[in-house]
Backbone bond lengths (Angstrom), bond angles and torsions (degrees), N, CA, C in turn:
res aa  C-N    CA-C-N  psi(-1)  N-CA   C-N-CA  omega(-1)  CA-C   N-CA-C  phi
1 M - - - 1.390 - - 1.427 113.15 -
2 K 1.285 120.51 123.79 1.515 129.63 -176.26 1.533 107.48 -74.08
3 P 1.275 123.56 134.31 1.452 126.76 166.18 1.605 111.13 -56.74
4 T 1.275 113.15 143.50 1.490 117.36 176.53 1.566 104.66 -76.17
5 P 1.496 113.87 130.32 1.366 117.28 175.62 1.547 112.96 -62.07
6 R 1.398 116.11 132.95 1.452 128.21 175.75 1.519 109.08 -94.72
7 K 1.309 112.19 152.21 1.457 115.25 167.24 1.470 107.41 -72.61
8 A 1.395 110.65 136.49 1.539 113.47 175.83 1.391 115.04 -60.09
9 T 1.255 117.90 147.16 1.481 118.71 179.89 1.634 103.16 -105.26
10 K 1.367 115.34 169.44 1.422 118.01 -178.41 1.503 105.68 -112.89
11 Q 1.390 119.49 36.88 1.536 126.44 172.68 1.376 113.54 -88.22
12 V 1.373 118.54 39.24 1.364 117.50 176.20 1.526 105.70 -79.97
13 S 1.353 118.35 97.11 1.389 124.15 -173.56 1.488 115.14 -81.03
14 K 1.052 160.24 -140.53 1.355 165.27 176.47 1.473 111.60 -15.51
15 G 1.337 114.88 147.03 1.453 119.11 167.90 1.470 109.03 -83.17
16 V 1.345 108.44 -155.80 1.475 115.80 176.08 1.486 120.69 -73.07
17 D 1.351 111.64 0.86 1.603 119.85 -172.60 1.594 108.82 -81.10
18 G 1.281 115.73 -14.25 1.544 121.54 -175.55 1.370 112.18 179.21
19 P 1.437 112.71 173.98 1.416 124.61 179.44 1.433 114.15 -64.60
20 P 1.302 122.38 157.51 1.518 126.66 176.57 1.497 108.54 -61.54
21 K 1.315 116.10 160.76 1.436 125.92 -177.37 1.664 108.67 -57.36
22 R 1.244 112.24 -47.78 1.519 116.88 -177.35 1.542 111.99 -60.54
23 F 1.380 120.11 -31.04 1.364 119.41 -179.33 1.505 109.09 -83.08
24 R 1.302 114.25 -31.12 1.516 113.67 174.35 1.437 115.00 -71.02
25 E 1.340 119.19 -30.73 1.507 123.00 168.65 1.469 110.84 -67.17
26 F 1.235 121.45 -40.36 1.493 122.46 178.69 1.484 109.75 -66.73
27 S 1.309 116.77 -38.21 1.475 120.25 178.14 1.609 112.25 -61.05
28 R 1.266 109.58 -44.98 1.597 111.03 178.22 1.455 109.29 -66.00
29 R 1.229 119.54 -40.20 1.529 122.28 -177.34 1.546 112.86 -68.05
30 Y 1.415 118.60 -41.31 1.404 124.08 -173.01 1.563 109.22 -133.76
31 P 1.300 113.46 67.15 1.498 116.52 -170.90 1.571 113.93 -64.03
32 E 1.255 120.10 -30.00 1.523 124.61 178.12 1.538 108.98 -67.90
33 I 1.275 113.88 -40.92 1.460 118.79 178.04 1.480 109.99 -66.79
34 A 1.254 120.24 -52.45 1.431 125.62 178.76 1.524 115.75 -55.80
35 K 1.398 112.02 -37.50 1.439 117.85 173.76 1.497 112.36 -65.58
36 A 1.243 114.62 -46.39 1.478 122.33 -179.93 1.590 110.68 -57.85
37 Y 1.409 112.50 -46.12 1.479 116.43 178.11 1.422 115.35 -63.64
38 E 1.431 119.24 -41.49 1.387 125.31 176.21 1.513 113.84 -62.95
39 S 1.297 117.98 -36.97 1.484 123.12 174.37 1.537 112.49 -65.85
40 L 1.327 116.95 -42.04 1.422 120.70 171.31 1.438 115.05 -60.05
41 A 1.374 116.20 -44.95 1.562 118.52 176.95 1.402 109.95 -59.70
42 E 1.404 119.73 -42.22 1.517 119.26 -175.06 1.589 107.73 -68.91
43 A 1.341 119.14 -34.90 1.481 118.70 -177.90 1.483 108.89 -71.29
44 T 1.308 118.90 -40.79 1.399 114.54 173.74 1.560 116.63 -60.89
45 Q 1.270 114.21 -40.48 1.464 120.90 178.51 1.570 115.16 -53.33
46 N 1.325 108.23 -37.23 1.415 117.66 -174.25 1.611 113.89 -99.81
47 A 1.246 112.93 4.34 1.419 119.58 -177.61 1.556 117.98 -73.37
48 G 1.310 115.07 -16.06 1.372 117.15 -173.44 1.621 116.39 -145.51
49 P 1.234 123.42 -173.34 1.377 125.12 -171.13 1.542 116.92 -86.80
50 L 1.311 122.25 -2.92 1.407 129.34 -171.63 1.604 105.74 -71.44
51 D 1.397 114.35 139.08 1.445 121.10 -179.67 1.520 104.33 -79.28
52 S 1.245 116.77 167.88 1.393 128.29 -178.75 1.589 114.38 -51.91
53 K 1.389 112.45 -54.44 1.454 119.54 179.61 1.592 109.38 -59.90
54 T 1.221 118.08 -43.13 1.463 123.31 -179.34 1.529 111.12 -61.42
55 R 1.412 114.29 -45.00 1.492 121.60 177.69 1.526 109.47 -62.06
56 C 1.274 119.29 -41.14 1.389 122.27 -179.45 1.531 111.09 -62.06
57 L 1.369 113.96 -46.06 1.442 114.89 -177.62 1.574 115.53 -72.60
58 V 1.248 114.92 -29.70 1.523 122.61 169.98 1.482 110.72 -63.93
59 K 1.311 116.78 -38.66 1.461 118.57 -177.92 1.488 111.47 -72.36
60 L 1.358 112.87 -37.55 1.490 122.83 174.50 1.610 108.69 -59.23
61 A 1.298 118.86 -45.62 1.400 124.47 175.43 1.575 111.02 -58.92
62 I 1.273 116.10 -51.59 1.465 119.75 179.27 1.559 110.15 -58.54
63 A 1.306 119.67 -42.09 1.477 121.44 177.58 1.486 109.93 -67.23
64 S 1.351 120.89 -33.08 1.449 121.11 -179.62 1.546 107.88 -72.75
65 G 1.264 121.72 -39.23 1.451 125.08 -172.03 1.505 108.50 -76.85
66 S 1.345 114.69 -22.54 1.508 115.30 179.62 1.507 111.64 -98.03
67 W 1.265 120.33 -0.71 1.484 127.38 174.29 1.407 112.54 67.62
68 R 1.326 120.48 48.59 1.487 126.56 -177.02 1.449 107.35 -110.07
69 E 1.303 118.83 93.70 1.410 121.71 -178.18 1.499 115.74 -54.36
70 G 1.324 116.80 -47.73 1.446 122.69 179.35 1.532 111.64 -58.77
71 A 1.407 112.88 -41.31 1.404 114.76 -178.72 1.508 113.52 -73.53
72 V 1.367 115.90 -28.74 1.449 115.85 174.16 1.484 111.34 -68.20
73 H 1.408 117.95 -37.70 1.360 117.44 172.94 1.629 115.04 -63.43
74 S 1.215 116.49 -38.91 1.457 123.52 179.74 1.524 109.32 -65.61
75 H 1.331 115.18 -49.07 1.511 118.35 -178.17 1.443 112.02 -72.11
76 A 1.363 118.90 -30.64 1.477 114.34 173.99 1.541 113.54 -68.95
77 R 1.311 118.15 -31.49 1.487 124.53 171.42 1.548 110.85 -64.25
78 R 1.317 115.71 -48.57 1.331 115.93 179.84 1.527 118.35 -65.26
79 A 1.375 113.00 -33.94 1.442 125.05 175.19 1.588 105.57 -57.36
80 L 1.314 117.54 -49.68 1.439 120.80 -176.90 1.500 110.17 -61.89
81 A 1.401 116.12 -44.54 1.508 122.06 179.40 1.458 112.41 -59.34
82 A 1.451 117.94 -29.10 1.403 121.64 -173.73 1.549 108.83 -90.94
83 G 1.343 120.39 1.94 1.320 123.56 168.71 1.584 114.89 103.00
84 C 1.273 113.65 9.22 1.456 123.83 175.38 1.562 110.05 -70.52
85 T 1.242 115.69 142.05 1.484 118.47 174.99 1.451 115.13 -84.62
86 P 1.340 121.64 161.14 1.416 121.43 174.40 1.442 111.85 -58.62
87 D 1.381 120.94 -33.77 1.472 121.77 -178.11 1.542 107.15 -75.91
88 E 1.307 124.52 -35.11 1.518 119.82 173.35 1.529 110.93 -60.20
89 I 1.371 114.83 -39.31 1.525 119.97 -174.51 1.602 105.19 -70.39
90 R 1.278 117.49 -47.58 1.385 119.87 174.47 1.521 113.65 -54.69
91 H 1.259 118.45 -41.87 1.471 125.14 179.27 1.533 109.99 -52.67
92 V 1.362 113.66 -52.98 1.472 119.89 179.19 1.550 110.58 -52.29
93 V 1.240 115.84 -42.41 1.448 118.88 178.15 1.587 109.61 -64.16
94 L 1.264 113.73 -52.27 1.445 117.19 179.71 1.466 112.25 -49.42
95 L 1.331 117.97 -45.17 1.429 123.93 -178.79 1.546 111.57 -56.05
96 A 1.289 117.88 -23.12 1.476 122.72 -174.42 1.608 107.46 -77.89
97 T 1.347 119.24 -15.18 1.391 120.03 -174.03 1.469 117.84 -56.33
98 T 1.415 120.48 -38.26 1.353 124.25 -179.65 1.518 118.12 -83.27
99 T 1.421 108.76 -14.33 1.510 120.18 177.51 1.556 111.08 -92.72
100 L 1.337 114.83 -52.36 1.401 122.00 -176.21 1.551 116.47 -88.80
101 G 1.294 108.17 -28.73 1.568 111.35 -178.10 1.486 106.67 112.83
102 F 1.230 121.44 160.85 1.483 131.39 -177.62 1.495 108.86 -66.97
103 P 1.404 119.34 -57.83 1.466 116.10 -178.77 1.500 113.23 -59.30
104 S 1.388 121.24 -38.57 1.408 123.53 178.73 1.559 109.86 -59.57
105 M 1.338 114.22 -54.88 1.407 120.78 175.62 1.491 113.76 -46.19
106 M 1.338 116.82 -48.18 1.521 119.67 -178.95 1.560 109.33 -65.56
107 A 1.309 119.88 -37.46 1.416 120.24 177.13 1.651 107.03 -56.11
108 V 1.386 113.10 -56.11 1.422 119.25 179.06 1.462 115.04 -50.64
109 M 1.323 115.81 -42.91 1.444 126.56 -178.09 1.495 104.82 -61.27
110 T 1.255 121.69 -43.26 1.541 124.20 176.77 1.413 110.62 -57.45
111 W 1.336 120.39 -45.04 1.339 124.72 -179.78 1.538 116.19 -63.42
112 V 1.326 112.88 -36.58 1.429 121.86 -179.30 1.565 108.44 -74.25
113 E 1.333 118.17 -40.72 1.361 118.53 171.08 1.479 119.98 -63.32
114 D 1.307 117.16 -27.83 1.483 122.01 170.67 1.505 106.79 -51.83
115 V 1.270 122.75 -46.00 1.501 128.27 -178.24 1.589 104.84 -77.76
116 L 1.257 124.88 -46.97 1.426 122.26 -168.83 1.640 108.86 -67.99
117 E 1.317 113.48 -32.64 1.481 123.76 -176.42 1.466 113.41 -85.33
118 G 1.383 109.87 -27.41 1.534 118.06 -175.62 1.504 117.45 -70.83
């Protein structure tokens, strides 16, 4: 069952300089959990041979396929910070068309454009 497309929100909080406000608040409230999460993220990033740009694009694809708007925003920002071009980021979204369907791809593209235009 496909998720129902949602209207994109303009809650693209923080740029590539740091985590979004909600994560910063979570980290202040639950520092041990945030630290454990960040350690797991670092371990998975270093667990294989993919370079930083490729990892960022893969994470963007995973966020797109799982319909996580906040994660799409986050991974689009991270991809830019890793040196990916807007066209590379858009290409990842376009590749989702045949797997997710055109309407789903268009919703994800809207979320990506929130970041690229912001």
